[in-house]
N, CA, C and O atoms as a CHARMM CRD file, in Angstrom:
* protein
*
  136
    1    1 VAL  N    105.35900  78.56400 235.90800 PROA 1      0.00000
    2    1 VAL  CA   104.24600  78.25300 236.86200 PROA 1      0.00000
    3    1 VAL  C    104.61500  78.46800 238.37200 PROA 1      0.00000
    4    1 VAL  O    104.95000  77.29600 238.54500 PROA 1      0.00000
    5    2 TYR  N    104.72900  78.78900 239.06000 PROA 2      0.00000
    6    2 TYR  CA   105.43800  79.67500 239.84900 PROA 2      0.00000
    7    2 TYR  C    104.40100  81.02100 239.75000 PROA 2      0.00000
    8    2 TYR  O    103.34200  81.21100 240.34700 PROA 2      0.00000
    9    3 ARG  N    104.75100  81.44200 239.26700 PROA 3      0.00000
   10    3 ARG  CA   103.81300  82.92200 238.52600 PROA 3      0.00000
   11    3 ARG  C    102.34100  83.31700 238.60500 PROA 3      0.00000
   12    3 ARG  O    101.60900  84.13100 239.16700 PROA 3      0.00000
   13    4 TRP  N    102.27600  81.67100 237.19900 PROA 4      0.00000
   14    4 TRP  CA   100.89600  81.06300 237.08200 PROA 4      0.00000
   15    4 TRP  C    100.41200  81.02200 237.71700 PROA 4      0.00000
   16    4 TRP  O     99.56700  81.90400 237.86700 PROA 4      0.00000
   17    5 GLN  N    100.56200  79.63400 238.92700 PROA 5      0.00000
   18    5 GLN  CA    99.76100  79.33900 240.12500 PROA 5      0.00000
   19    5 GLN  C     99.67400  80.35500 241.35800 PROA 5      0.00000
   20    5 GLN  O     98.81200  80.27000 242.23300 PROA 5      0.00000
   21    6 LYS  N    100.99600  81.63700 241.30100 PROA 6      0.00000
   22    6 LYS  CA   100.22300  82.42900 241.75200 PROA 6      0.00000
   23    6 LYS  C     98.68800  83.32400 241.38100 PROA 6      0.00000
   24    6 LYS  O     97.55900  83.55100 241.81400 PROA 6      0.00000
   25    7 LYS  N     99.68600  83.62500 240.17800 PROA 7      0.00000
   26    7 LYS  CA    97.07600  84.25400 239.95300 PROA 7      0.00000
   27    7 LYS  C     96.90900  83.34800 240.35300 PROA 7      0.00000
   28    7 LYS  O     97.16000  83.02600 241.51400 PROA 7      0.00000
   29    8 LEU  N     96.40100  82.62300 239.45000 PROA 8      0.00000
   30    8 LEU  CA    95.32900  81.21900 239.63300 PROA 8      0.00000
   31    8 LEU  C     95.45600  81.69300 241.41200 PROA 8      0.00000
   32    8 LEU  O     94.41000  82.25500 241.73600 PROA 8      0.00000
   33    9 PHE  N     96.22400  81.61900 242.31700 PROA 9      0.00000
   34    9 PHE  CA    96.26900  81.42600 243.29200 PROA 9      0.00000
   35    9 PHE  C     95.75800  82.69300 244.92200 PROA 9      0.00000
   36    9 PHE  O     95.29300  82.50800 246.04700 PROA 9      0.00000
   37   10 ARG  N     96.11000  83.63200 244.28900 PROA 10     0.00000
   38   10 ARG  CA    95.62700  85.05300 244.34200 PROA 10     0.00000
   39   10 ARG  C     94.38400  85.44700 244.95500 PROA 10     0.00000
   40   10 ARG  O     94.13500  85.50200 246.16000 PROA 10     0.00000
   41   11 PRO  N     93.30900  85.83200 243.55500 PROA 11     0.00000
   42   11 PRO  CA    91.54700  85.62900 243.40500 PROA 11     0.00000
   43   11 PRO  C     91.88100  84.13900 244.31200 PROA 11     0.00000
   44   11 PRO  O     92.86500  84.60600 244.88600 PROA 11     0.00000
   45   12 VAL  N     91.83000  83.28800 244.63900 PROA 12     0.00000
   46   12 VAL  CA    91.10000  82.40200 245.83500 PROA 12     0.00000
   47   12 VAL  C     91.36600  82.82000 247.46200 PROA 12     0.00000
   48   12 VAL  O     90.47400  82.99400 248.29200 PROA 12     0.00000
   49   13 ILE  N     92.15600  82.88300 247.59000 PROA 13     0.00000
   50   13 ILE  CA    92.17100  83.75700 249.04300 PROA 13     0.00000
   51   13 ILE  C     91.43900  85.33600 249.04200 PROA 13     0.00000
   52   13 ILE  O     90.89000  85.81800 250.03300 PROA 13     0.00000
   53   14 LYS  N     91.52900  85.83700 248.06200 PROA 14     0.00000
   54   14 LYS  CA    90.65800  87.55200 248.01100 PROA 14     0.00000
   55   14 LYS  C     89.36000  86.77500 247.99700 PROA 14     0.00000
   56   14 LYS  O     88.62700  86.98200 248.96400 PROA 14     0.00000
   57   15 ASN  N     88.98000  86.00700 247.17500 PROA 15     0.00000
   58   15 ASN  CA    87.71400  85.47800 247.51300 PROA 15     0.00000
   59   15 ASN  C     87.16300  84.51500 248.70800 PROA 15     0.00000
   60   15 ASN  O     86.13300  83.94100 249.06200 PROA 15     0.00000
   61   16 PHE  N     88.39300  84.69300 249.06200 PROA 16     0.00000
   62   16 PHE  CA    88.45600  83.23400 250.72200 PROA 16     0.00000
   63   16 PHE  C     88.00400  84.58200 251.23300 PROA 16     0.00000
   64   16 PHE  O     86.79700  84.81300 251.30500 PROA 16     0.00000
   65   17 ILE  N     88.64200  85.22700 251.49000 PROA 17     0.00000
   66   17 ILE  CA    88.77400  86.28100 253.00700 PROA 17     0.00000
   67   17 ILE  C     87.76700  87.31100 252.52700 PROA 17     0.00000
   68   17 ILE  O     86.84900  87.47600 253.33000 PROA 17     0.00000
   69   18 ASP  N     87.70100  88.05200 251.41800 PROA 18     0.00000
   70   18 ASP  CA    86.22400  88.62900 251.46100 PROA 18     0.00000
   71   18 ASP  C     84.88300  87.51200 251.40700 PROA 18     0.00000
   72   18 ASP  O     84.01100  88.37100 251.27900 PROA 18     0.00000
   73   19 ASP  N     84.18500  86.32500 251.41400 PROA 19     0.00000
   74   19 ASP  CA    83.03100  85.59400 252.22600 PROA 19     0.00000
   75   19 ASP  C     83.65300  85.37000 253.84900 PROA 19     0.00000
   76   19 ASP  O     83.26400  84.56800 254.69800 PROA 19     0.00000
   77   20 PHE  N     84.32300  85.98800 253.90000 PROA 20     0.00000
   78   20 PHE  CA    84.85800  85.89000 254.97200 PROA 20     0.00000
   79   20 PHE  C     84.12500  86.98400 256.03700 PROA 20     0.00000
   80   20 PHE  O     83.27400  86.82200 256.91200 PROA 20     0.00000
   81   21 ILE  N     84.73000  87.96600 255.63500 PROA 21     0.00000
   82   21 ILE  CA    84.73100  89.12500 255.88700 PROA 21     0.00000
   83   21 ILE  C     83.31400  89.40400 255.71000 PROA 21     0.00000
   84   21 ILE  O     82.59500  89.85900 256.59900 PROA 21     0.00000
   85   22 LEU  N     82.86900  89.06000 254.31300 PROA 22     0.00000
   86   22 LEU  CA    81.20200  89.27800 254.31500 PROA 22     0.00000
   87   22 LEU  C     79.92500  88.39800 255.36800 PROA 22     0.00000
   88   22 LEU  O     78.76400  88.74100 255.59200 PROA 22     0.00000
   89   23 ASP  N     80.42200  87.60600 255.68700 PROA 23     0.00000
   90   23 ASP  CA    80.21300  86.68800 256.70100 PROA 23     0.00000
   91   23 ASP  C     80.34700  87.34500 258.44000 PROA 23     0.00000
   92   23 ASP  O     79.54800  87.42700 259.37200 PROA 23     0.00000
   93   24 LYS  N     81.27900  87.59100 258.31700 PROA 24     0.00000
   94   24 LYS  CA    81.51600  88.87600 260.01400 PROA 24     0.00000
   95   24 LYS  C     80.37500  89.62600 259.92200 PROA 24     0.00000
   96   24 LYS  O     79.45200  89.76500 260.72500 PROA 24     0.00000
   97   25 ASN  N     80.64000  90.28100 258.38700 PROA 25     0.00000
   98   25 ASN  CA    79.33700  91.91500 258.80600 PROA 25     0.00000
   99   25 ASN  C     78.68700  90.72600 259.01000 PROA 25     0.00000
  100   25 ASN  O     79.26600  89.91100 259.72900 PROA 25     0.00000
  101   26 HSD  N     77.51500  90.40400 258.50200 PROA 26     0.00000
  102   26 HSD  CA    76.38500  89.60700 258.28700 PROA 26     0.00000
  103   26 HSD  C     76.07700  89.49600 259.71100 PROA 26     0.00000
  104   26 HSD  O     75.28600  90.15800 260.38400 PROA 26     0.00000
  105   27 LEU  N     77.25500  88.03100 260.21500 PROA 27     0.00000
  106   27 LEU  CA    76.73700  87.86300 261.31700 PROA 27     0.00000
  107   27 LEU  C     76.70700  88.58800 262.62500 PROA 27     0.00000
  108   27 LEU  O     75.81000  88.26500 263.40400 PROA 27     0.00000
  109   28 LEU  N     77.71400  89.69900 263.05100 PROA 28     0.00000
  110   28 LEU  CA    77.78400  90.83400 263.58600 PROA 28     0.00000
  111   28 LEU  C     76.75200  91.37400 263.38400 PROA 28     0.00000
  112   28 LEU  O     76.12300  90.37200 263.72500 PROA 28     0.00000
  113   29 PRO  N     75.81500  92.21400 263.07900 PROA 29     0.00000
  114   29 PRO  CA    74.84400  92.68000 263.20900 PROA 29     0.00000
  115   29 PRO  C     73.66700  92.29700 264.17000 PROA 29     0.00000
  116   29 PRO  O     73.18900  92.86300 265.15200 PROA 29     0.00000
  117   30 GLN  N     73.37800  91.11700 263.52000 PROA 30     0.00000
  118   30 GLN  CA    72.78800  89.82800 264.42000 PROA 30     0.00000
  119   30 GLN  C     72.54600  89.62700 265.52200 PROA 30     0.00000
  120   30 GLN  O     71.48000  89.51200 266.12800 PROA 30     0.00000
  121   31 ARG  N     74.42000  89.54100 266.05700 PROA 31     0.00000
  122   31 ARG  CA    74.16300  88.90500 266.93300 PROA 31     0.00000
  123   31 ARG  C     74.10200  90.14200 268.01800 PROA 31     0.00000
  124   31 ARG  O     73.66400  89.79800 269.11600 PROA 31     0.00000
  125   32 ILE  N     74.45700  91.47700 267.89200 PROA 32     0.00000
  126   32 ILE  CA    73.31800  92.90900 268.41700 PROA 32     0.00000
  127   32 ILE  C     72.79200  93.19700 268.95300 PROA 32     0.00000
  128   32 ILE  O     72.77800  93.74700 270.05400 PROA 32     0.00000
  129   33 TYR  N     71.30700  92.40500 267.25400 PROA 33     0.00000
  130   33 TYR  CA    70.57000  92.34200 267.88400 PROA 33     0.00000
  131   33 TYR  C     69.67300  92.29300 268.14900 PROA 33     0.00000
  132   33 TYR  O     68.67700  92.95800 268.43500 PROA 33     0.00000
  133   34 LYS  N     70.31200  90.71500 267.97900 PROA 34     0.00000
  134   34 LYS  CA    69.41000  88.91500 269.21100 PROA 34     0.00000
  135   34 LYS  C     69.35100  89.58000 270.27600 PROA 34     0.00000
  136   34 LYS  O     68.91700  89.06100 271.30400 PROA 34     0.00000
């Protein structure tokens, strides 16, 4: 059960981190250019 939860949980975290990094990468240039 724990193994299955980890398998399900990991992509969610990766997705969240990827979104966060994408967000930062998107906001950073805007801040510099504005």
